[in-house]
C-alpha positions as CSV (number, residue, x, y, z in Angstrom):
1,M,0.1,-0.4,0.6
2,H,1.2,3.8,-1.0
3,P,1.4,5.9,1.9
4,P,-0.9,8.7,1.5
5,E,0.5,11.9,-0.7
6,N,0.5,14.8,0.6
7,L,-2.1,17.0,-0.9
8,G,-0.7,20.9,0.9
9,S,-1.8,23.4,-1.7
10,I,-4.6,23.6,-4.0
11,S,-1.9,23.5,-7.5
12,R,-0.3,20.0,-5.2
13,R,-3.6,19.3,-5.3
14,S,-4.1,19.8,-9.1
15,Q,-1.1,18.2,-10.2
16,I,-2.1,14.9,-8.5
17,F,-5.2,15.1,-9.8
18,E,-3.9,16.0,-13.6
19,K,-1.5,12.8,-13.6
20,R,-4.2,10.3,-11.8
21,S,-7.0,11.3,-14.6
22,G,-4.5,12.1,-17.2
23,Q,-3.3,7.8,-16.7
24,G,-7.1,6.7,-16.0
25,I,-8.2,8.4,-19.3
26,V,-5.0,6.8,-21.5
27,H,-5.9,3.3,-19.5
28,Y,-9.7,3.4,-20.0
29,P,-10.2,3.2,-24.1
30,Y,-8.4,-0.4,-23.2
31,Q,-10.1,-2.2,-20.7
32,R,-13.7,-0.5,-21.5
33,P,-14.1,0.2,-25.5
34,T,-16.9,2.3,-26.9
35,R,-19.8,1.5,-28.8
36,G,-18.3,2.8,-32.1
37,V,-15.0,1.3,-31.9
38,K,-16.5,-2.0,-32.1
39,R,-17.7,-0.8,-36.1
40,P,-15.8,0.5,-38.5
41,H,-17.6,3.1,-40.1
42,D,-17.6,4.3,-43.5
43,S,-15.6,6.0,-45.4
44,E,-16.8,9.3,-47.4
45,N,-16.5,7.4,-50.6
46,E,-18.5,4.0,-49.1
47,K,-21.6,6.5,-47.8
48,Q,-21.7,8.3,-51.2
49,S,-22.1,4.5,-53.0
50,R,-24.5,3.8,-50.9
51,K,-26.4,7.0,-51.3
52,L,-25.9,6.3,-55.1
53,N,-27.5,2.0,-54.5
54,P,-28.8,1.9,-51.0
55,L,-27.7,-1.7,-52.1
56,H,-24.3,-1.1,-52.5
57,G,-22.1,-4.4,-50.9
58,I,-25.1,-6.6,-51.5
59,V,-26.4,-5.8,-55.1
60,E,-23.3,-4.5,-57.1
61,W,-23.5,-3.3,-60.9
62,I,-20.6,-2.9,-63.0
63,N,-20.6,-2.5,-67.1
64,Q,-20.0,-5.7,-69.6
65,G,-16.6,-6.3,-70.0
66,M,-15.3,-4.8,-66.0
67,E,-13.5,-7.2,-63.8
68,L,-15.7,-9.1,-61.0
69,P,-14.6,-7.5,-57.6
70,Q,-13.2,-10.1,-55.1
71,P,-15.1,-9.1,-51.9
72,D,-14.5,-11.1,-48.5
73,V,-18.3,-11.2,-48.1
74,P,-20.5,-12.9,-50.9
75,I,-22.7,-10.1,-53.1
76,I,-24.5,-10.5,-55.8
77,V,-22.8,-8.8,-59.5
78,V,-25.4,-7.7,-61.9
79,L,-23.2,-7.1,-65.2
80,A,-24.9,-4.6,-67.0
81,A,-25.9,-0.7,-66.2
82,S,-27.0,0.6,-63.3
83,F,-30.4,-0.8,-61.7
84,D,-31.5,-2.6,-65.4
85,V,-31.7,-6.4,-65.2
86,G,-28.5,-8.0,-66.6
87,D,-26.9,-11.6,-65.9
88,C,-26.6,-12.3,-62.0
89,N,-23.4,-14.0,-60.3
90,I,-23.1,-14.7,-56.6
91,V,-18.7,-13.4,-56.3
92,W,-17.1,-14.0,-53.2
93,R,-13.6,-13.7,-53.2
94,D,-12.0,-15.8,-56.5
95,I,-15.3,-17.6,-56.4
96,V,-18.4,-16.8,-59.6
97,V,-21.4,-18.4,-59.6
98,P,-23.2,-17.1,-62.5
99,V,-27.2,-17.6,-61.4
100,G,-28.9,-15.8,-64.6
101,S,-31.2,-12.9,-65.1
102,D,-33.3,-13.3,-61.6
103,L,-32.2,-11.1,-59.8
104,L,-34.8,-12.3,-56.6
105,N,-33.5,-16.2,-57.4
106,A,-30.0,-14.3,-57.2
107,F,-31.2,-12.8,-53.5
108,V,-32.2,-16.3,-52.3
109,L,-28.9,-18.5,-53.4
110,L,-27.1,-15.0,-52.0
111,L,-29.0,-15.0,-48.4
112,Q,-28.6,-19.5,-48.7
113,T,-24.8,-18.7,-49.5
114,F,-24.6,-16.9,-46.2
115,V,-26.5,-19.4,-44.4
116,V,-24.5,-23.1,-45.6
117,C,-20.5,-21.2,-45.4
118,N,-21.2,-20.1,-42.7
119,V,-20.3,-16.9,-43.0
120,K,-20.7,-13.5,-41.8
121,C,-22.0,-10.2,-43.4
122,R,-20.5,-6.8,-42.9
123,P,-21.7,-5.2,-39.1
124,S,-23.7,-2.7,-42.0
125,D,-25.6,-5.1,-43.5
126,K,-26.7,-7.4,-40.3
127,L,-29.9,-5.6,-39.8
128,F,-30.5,-6.1,-43.1
129,Y,-30.2,-9.6,-43.3
130,S,-31.3,-10.7,-40.1
131,F,-34.3,-9.7,-41.0
132,F,-34.9,-11.8,-44.1
133,Y,-33.5,-14.6,-42.2
134,A,-35.8,-13.9,-39.7
135,Y,-39.1,-13.0,-41.4
136,C,-38.9,-15.0,-44.9
137,F,-37.2,-17.9,-43.8
138,K,-38.0,-18.3,-40.2
139,I,-34.2,-18.4,-39.0
140,G,-33.7,-16.2,-35.7
141,S,-36.1,-14.7,-33.9
142,L,-37.4,-11.0,-35.1
143,S,-35.7,-8.2,-33.6
144,T,-37.4,-5.5,-32.2
145,T,-36.5,-2.7,-34.9
146,G,-37.4,-5.5,-37.1
147,N,-40.7,-6.1,-35.6
148,K,-41.0,-2.1,-35.8
149,F,-40.5,-2.2,-39.4
150,L,-43.4,-4.4,-40.2
151,S,-45.3,-2.7,-38.2
152,Q,-45.6,0.0,-40.0
153,L,-45.5,-1.6,-43.2
154,N,-49.5,-2.3,-42.0
């Protein structure tokens, strides 16, 4: 146990307080990270892409002849101009699965890919996917946010 420090003058007390609180502030984030630290934040480019395409990171449109991306999580890549119908592919790393031109079937296959391959989606898309798993496929329970969304639809 440490002997009590001489807290005589006010300036001495403020120096000790600054020293101790400075050490506490430095160590606190390591012991108790804030909520936002656990999730990566989208870059400005990512935010702009989501404004142009609300399904960015889930469905991507690229022009014919362009090289297919190699994402860390499975996505649907449509070979057509933005929001046009075209050939759909499920793309994950260097794996490409042609699906045809039916975007709805491609989406169902994408959801099944996450379940069968036990792949985690990006944190920013987790609520989106969990809604479809719970409501459409009856896998897991519907979150509070999902229930609120359904009540607003009715």
